[in-house]
DRENZA-14602 format. One record per atom (N, C-alpha, C): chain; atom name; y, z, x; residue number from 1. Coordinates in steps of 0.2 Angstrom, whole numbers, m for minus. Example, Ala and Ser with C-alpha at 12.3 -4.5 7.8 and 13.67 -1.06 7.14 Angstrom:
   mol   atom   north      up    east   seq
     A      N     m28      39      66     1
     A     CA     m22      39      62     1
     A      C     m16      39      66     1
     A      N     m11      35      64     2
     A     CA      m5      36      68     2
     A      C       0      39      64     2
***
This chain:
   mol   atom   north      up    east   seq
     A      N     104    m228      34     1
     A     CA     100    m222      34     1
     A      C     102    m218      28     1
     A      N      97    m214      25     2
     A     CA      99    m210      20     2
     A      C     100    m203      23     2
     A      N     104    m199      19     3
     A     CA     105    m192      21     3
     A      C      99    m188      19     3
     A      N      98    m183      23     4
     A     CA      92    m179      22     4
     A      C      94    m174      16     4
     A      N      89    m172      12     5
     A     CA      91    m168       6     5
     A      C      92    m160       9     5
     A      N      96    m157       6     6
     A     CA      97    m150       8     6
     A      C      97    m145       2     6
     A      N      96    m139       3     7
     A     CA      97    m134      m3     7
     A      C     101    m129       0     7
     A      N     106    m127      m4     8
     A     CA     111    m122      m2     8
     A      C     109    m116      m5     8
     A      N     108    m111      m1     9
     A     CA     106    m104      m3     9
     A      C     112     m99      m4     9
     A      N     112     m96      m9    10
     A     CA     118     m91     m10    10
     A      C     114     m84     m11    10
     A      N     115     m80      m7    11
     A     CA     112     m73      m7    11
     A      C     118     m68      m8    11
     A      N     118     m65     m14    12
     A     CA     124     m61     m15    12
     A      C     124     m54     m11    12
     A      N     119     m53      m7    13
     A     CA     119     m47      m2    13
     A      C     121     m49       5    13
     A      N     123     m55       6    14
     A     CA     125     m58      12    14
     A      C     132     m60      12    14
     A      N     136     m60      17    15
     A     CA     143     m62      17    15
     A      C     143     m70      18    15
     A      N     138     m72      21    16
     A     CA     138     m79      23    16
     A      C     132     m82      21    16
     A      N     132     m88      18    17
     A     CA     125     m92      16    17
     A      C     125     m98      20    17
     A      N     119    m100      22    18
     A     CA     117    m106      26    18
     A      C     114    m111      22    18
     A      N     115    m117      24    19
     A     CA     112    m123      20    19
     A      C     105    m123      24    19
     A      N     100    m123      20    20
     A     CA      93    m123      22    20
     A      C      89    m129      19    20
     A      N      87    m134      24    21
     A     CA      83    m140      21    21
     A      C      77    m137      18    21
     A      N      75    m141      13    22
     A     CA      68    m139       9    22
     A      C      62    m140      14    22
     A      N      57    m136      13    23
     A     CA      51    m136      17    23
     A      C      48    m143      16    23
     A      N      45    m146      21    24
     A     CA      41    m152      21    24
     A      C      36    m151      15    24
     A      N      35    m157      12    25
     A     CA      30    m157       6    25
     A      C      24    m161       8    25
     A      N      18    m158       7    26
     A     CA      12    m162       9    26
     A      C      11    m168       4    26
     A      N       8    m173       7    27
     A     CA       6    m179       2    27
     A      C       1    m177      m3    27
     A      N      m3    m173      m2    28
     A     CA      m9    m171      m6    28
     A      C     m10    m163      m5    28
     A      N     m13    m160     m11    29
     A     CA     m15    m153     m10    29
     A      C     m22    m153      m9    29
     A      N     m26    m158      m8    30
     A     CA     m33    m158      m6    30
     A      C     m34    m154       0    30
     A      N     m39    m150       0    31
     A     CA     m40    m146       6    31
     A      C     m35    m141       8    31
     A      N     m30    m140       4    32
     A     CA     m25    m135       6    32
     A      C     m26    m128       2    32
     A      N     m23    m123       6    33
     A     CA     m23    m116       3    33
     A      C     m17    m115      m1    33
     A      N     m17    m114      m8    34
     A     CA     m12    m113     m12    34
     A      C     m10    m106     m13    34
     A      N      m4    m104     m12    35
     A     CA      m2     m97     m12    35
     A      C       2     m96     m19    35
     A      N       1     m91     m22    36
     A     CA       4     m89     m28    36
     A      C       8     m82     m27    36
     A      N      14     m82     m29    37
     A     CA      18     m75     m28    37
     A      C      20     m74     m35    37
     A      N      17     m68     m38    38
     A     CA      19     m66     m44    38
     A      C      25     m61     m44    38
     A      N      30     m62     m47    39
     A     CA      36     m58     m46    39
     A      C      36     m51     m51    39
     A      N      31     m50     m55    40
     A     CA      29     m45     m59    40
     A      C      33     m45     m66    40
     A      N      36     m50     m67    41
     A     CA      39     m50     m74    41
     A      C      34     m52     m79    41
     A      N      35     m50     m85    42
     A     CA      30     m51     m90    42
     A      C      27     m59     m91    42
     A      N      21     m59     m90    43
     A     CA      17     m66     m91    43
     A      C      18     m70     m85    43
     A      N      21     m68     m80    44
     A     CA      22     m72     m74    44
     A      C      15     m74     m71    44
     A      N      10     m68     m71    45
     A     CA       4     m69     m68    45
     A      C      m1     m74     m72    45
     A      N       0     m73     m79    46
     A     CA      m3     m78     m83    46
     A      C      m1     m85     m82    46
     A      N       5     m86     m81    47
     A     CA       8     m93     m80    47
     A      C       5     m95     m73    47
     A      N       5     m91     m68    48
     A     CA       3     m93     m62    48
     A      C      m5     m95     m62    48
     A      N      m9     m91     m65    49
     A     CA     m16     m92     m65    49
     A      C     m17     m98     m69    49
     A      N     m14    m100     m74    50
     A     CA     m15    m106     m78    50
     A      C     m13    m112     m74    50
     A      N      m7    m111     m70    51
     A     CA      m5    m117     m66    51
     A      C     m10    m118     m60    51
     A      N     m13    m113     m57    52
     A     CA     m18    m114     m52    52
     A      C     m24    m117     m55    52
     A      N     m26    m115     m61    53
     A     CA     m32    m119     m64    53
     A      C     m30    m126     m65    53
     A      N     m24    m128     m67    54
     A     CA     m23    m135     m68    54
     A      C     m22    m139     m62    54
     A      N     m19    m136     m57    55
     A     CA     m19    m139     m50    55
     A      C     m26    m140     m47    55
     A      N     m30    m135     m48    56
     A     CA     m37    m135     m46    56
     A      C     m41    m141     m49    56
     A      N     m39    m143     m55    57
     A     CA     m42    m148     m59    57
     A      C     m40    m155     m56    57
     A      N     m34    m155     m53    58
     A     CA     m32    m161     m50    58
     A      C     m33    m162     m43    58
     A      N     m33    m157     m39    59
     A     CA     m34    m157     m32    59
     A      C     m40    m152     m30    59
     A      N     m43    m154     m24    60
     A     CA     m49    m150     m21    60
     A      C     m46    m145     m16    60
     A      N     m43    m140     m19    61
     A     CA     m40    m134     m15    61
     A      C     m45    m131     m11    61
     A      N     m43    m129      m5    62
     A     CA     m48    m125      m1    62
     A      C     m49    m118      m4    62
     A      N     m43    m115      m7    63
     A     CA     m43    m109     m10    63
     A      C     m36    m107     m13    63
     A      N     m36    m102     m17    64
     A     CA     m30    m100     m20    64
     A      C     m29     m92     m17    64
     A      N     m23     m91     m15    65
     A     CA     m22     m85     m12    65
     A      C     m16     m82     m16    65
     A      N     m17     m76     m19    66
     A     CA     m12     m73     m24    66
     A      C     m10     m66     m21    66
     A      N      m3     m65     m22    67
     A     CA       0     m59     m20    67
     A      C       5     m57     m26    67
     A      N       7     m51     m27    68
     A     CA      11     m49     m32    68
     A      C      16     m44     m29    68
     A      N      23     m45     m30    69
     A     CA      28     m41     m28    69
     A      C      28     m34     m31    69
     A      N      30     m29     m28    70
     A     CA      30     m22     m31    70
     A      C      35     m22     m37    70
     A      N      40     m26     m37    71
     A     CA      45     m25     m43    71
     A      C      49     m32     m43    71
     A      N      50     m34     m49    72
     A     CA      54     m40     m50    72
     A      C      61     m40     m47    72
     A      N      64     m33     m47    73
     A     CA      71     m32     m44    73
     A      C      71     m32     m37    73
     A      N      66     m32     m33    74
     A     CA      66     m31     m26    74
     A      C      63     m38     m23    74
     A      N      65     m39     m17    75
     A     CA      62     m45     m13    75
     A      C      55     m43     m11    75
     A      N      52     m49     m10    76
     A     CA      45     m48      m8    76
     A      C      45     m44      m1    76
     A      N      40     m40       0    77
     A     CA      40     m36       7    77
     A      C      38     m41      12    77
     A      N      40     m39      18    78
     A     CA      39     m43      24    78
     A      C      32     m44      25    78
     A      N      28     m40      23    79
     A     CA      20     m40      24    79
     A      C      18     m46      19    79
     A      N      20     m46      13    80
     A     CA      18     m52       8    80
     A      C      21     m58      11    80
     A      N      27     m59      13    81
     A     CA      30     m65      16    81
     A      C      26     m67      22    81
     A      N      24     m63      26    82
     A     CA      20     m65      32    82
     A      C      13     m67      30    82
     A      N      10     m64      25    83
     A     CA       3     m66      23    83
     A      C       3     m73      20    83
     A      N       8     m74      16    84
     A     CA       9     m81      13    84
     A      C      10     m86      18    84
     A      N      15     m85      22    85
     A     CA      17     m90      27    85
     A      C      11     m91      32    85
     A      N       7     m86      34    86
     A     CA       2     m87      39    86
     A      C      m5     m90      36    86
     A      N      m6     m89      29    87
     A     CA     m12     m91      26    87
     A      C     m11     m97      22    87
     A      N      m6     m99      19    88
     A     CA      m5    m104      14    88
     A      C      m2    m110      17    88
     A      N      m4    m116      14    89
     A     CA      m1    m122      15    89
     A      C       5    m123      11    89
     A      N       5    m121       5    90
     A     CA      10    m122       0    90
     A      C      10    m115      m4    90
     A      N      16    m113      m7    91
     A     CA      17    m107     m11    91
     A      C      21    m108     m17    91
     A      N      19    m106     m22    92
     A     CA      23    m106     m29    92
     A      C      24     m99     m31    92
     A      N      30     m98     m33    93
     A     CA      32     m92     m36    93
     A      C      34     m93     m43    93
     A      N      34     m88     m47    94
     A     CA      36     m89     m54    94
     A      C      39     m82     m57    94
     A      N      44     m84     m62    95
     A     CA      47     m78     m65    95
     A      C      44     m78     m72    95
     A      N      43     m72     m75    96
     A     CA      40     m72     m82    96
     A      C      46     m72     m87    96
     A      N      44     m70     m93    97
     A     CA      48     m70     m99    97
     A      C      53     m64     m98    97
***
């Protein structure tokens, strides 16, 4: 048996960090809702839009759902996280220059 992959998360705001397994990956993005989270850094939105266009050329996406954080130095709001998790099959976030 092979060991399941895990990702260790280090959060400097917490005293203890947990090991969280990666989210399941779909075999295809056909028919999926792609979520994009812009962290507001310079050119992050440009990169995400170009990436969505390229992904859309390769897969038959149901739609692209975009959200933007209030500031790159803050975490995404609970509202944004809830919208993305309830609406999207996969989410990509990007940091700009």
